[in-house]
Phi, psi and omega in degrees: 000309182291331178294318181295321178298318179301311179297321178294319179297313179302313180302311185296317182294315177298314179298321181295324183296331185260328188273307192291331186297001171298341174274121188249111174231161184232154177250129177262156183305331181280001182095000183268135176263123177234161181265162170103346178239167180233064181238067186263007187297318182297317178292320175303315179292325176299324180293336181264005183249111178301340178260009183294144179277070188210127176287132177217156185223084178279140167238114189245121179255122179248115178256112186258118184262148181055060182254135176087181184291337179260008177052050174268180182257125175257143177233129178234116174259111181268117169267119197231066180296135175242120183228117179274151175229138177270117179281320179193195183290346186248337190232144174245154170243124180250120178261130178233118182244137177241115181247101186275132169253121191240134167250103192261117173291166176292146180257341180234158183302130180085350180281133179282164172289160182226134178242140176169188180277136178266197176286130180281136173248135175234120178249137178241107181256125173256126180210163182286145177293327179242081192277347184087204185291326179257124183260136180212163175196152186205153181171192180271161167232145183235140176249124180248137184281070186265000188301141182270359173213152181300330183281348185255001181202181186266342188063029184229149166273141181217161177199163181176184181270156173215146181208157176218146177216136181205164176225137185242121176252192183292323180244326186262141167231123183212149182182192181210142174240134181223146176205159175214129182245132171247139170280146182229351179198168177130201184296115182294341180274355178259157185293150178292158176249129172212088191230130176259143174228130178232124177233110175270148178222139178224124180233138177244111185277128181248171177299159170065032174087350185279153173203155175262147187218142166222123182212064179292151180250110179265127180235153174224122177263105188288344179280339182279165177288164191296335183279340181238030187266325188256143163237119182234101178269161179217132181160195182175195182179209184232157179213166178205137175270122181231178177227131173253094191064236178266002184270117179281132177237134177252113183255143184205137174232122179221162177221145183223140178251129179277107182281340174223133178205159177293150177297131174058016181231292187297154178285161179282320178203162189230140169249124182242130178236135184222136168240119184244113173279127180250136180239082175299151178299139174063024188292338183257012178278000000 
């Protein structure tokens, strides 16, 4: 069932990249989407900017192959609403929530797979409205023990710092996002959490809404021994900004190979497919 769903998701995203762009709409700097022009570069770059003053709703599906001691397939679908708020004339607050839906394979002989909600992460980035050449944001991140099963989460409350910095050129968008979460409360019988995440991202923008992208997620579990601490992927893929009527969609397909991973736990490689709905201000006016 999940294999068929993954194949369908990949097919639909790739098909949309080529079929739907026949609809030509444009994004204006003031946030209004109008028809008749083909000037979507600003909106495309805004979709690649974690600190953009833009409501977006990404749904990201990660299929992890050869995961666990039996080299089965794990699937994580991240629902990731991004909602900005104006604090005052100089500062914005960007809220980024990750709600993972996990299909977890068995780790011991005879154990069935388990599907449900994992732990929700909520990041709050504060950054300047007029950042200049270098765009940045920083704030706290919180981990909530919302998992619907013991195998899908930590059963711990956690918190820590998070920050993002990036630069946007005419063709290139590049930067890095980093965070570290420590557990501070929760089930005392479960292992403590002390985990770092670093995601560098590089986008090269091409004509007609296309772009090349690499955004691997590097993690370090500081509670594990040194031989099983790091997961380091390498790879990339393609994306395209298209329009469904007046609705901008950012579609992306990427693949990553883990050059370093924990023994018998981390996947060997990952296929990531993402559909990001963008909601510019005044788009329906």
